[in-house]
Residue, then its C-alpha position, 0 to 999 in steps of 0.5 A: m533520558l528523555m532524548q534517548g526515549f525520543g530517539t527510540l520513538l523516532w527509530l520505531i516510526s522509521l521502522v514502521v515507515l520502512g515496513m510500509a514501503v517494503f509492503a507497497l513495493i512487494d505488492a506493486a511488483l506482484r500486480r499485473e502491468d495491464a491492471y495499472r493501465a486499466t485503472g488509469k493510474q500510473t504505470k507499473p514501472f513508475w510505481l516500482i521506481i518510486l517505491g524502490v527509491t523510497v525503500a532505498v532512502n529509508i534504508f541508506l539515507g537519513m534525510i527526513i524530507l526525502q523520507i516524508i516524500g516517500l511516505i506520502a508516495t507509499i500512502v498514495y499507493i496503499v490507499d488509492v492505487r492498491p484498492a483500484l488494482k484489486g478491483v480490476m483484478g477481482g481481488g475485492p472483499r470475499r464473503g461467503g454465500s450467494s448473490s441472493d444473500g442479504p445482510y442477515g442471511p439468505y433472502n428467500g422472497r418470503 
């Protein structure tokens, strides 16, 4: 019973890792190529190949070492490359209000 639970846990973890890789691949495909060059990160084809191979390894191969390497590449894309691309493309966090708003509302200079 313990081994069956452990197998289920590993299956759930691999499903989450696959979901992250698919998300990163789709996000990388939707970004403009010139944004990659503007950020000084690797090129768009580089990331598409790396993330595509990661998705393929997670779907077709059960080699844990390749899955770990792919997970590292996916995490690097999500936490380093994606925020830089969003910054260049103007996709930063959007908050309502004007530039004169302070943390507690509008600043009127009074």
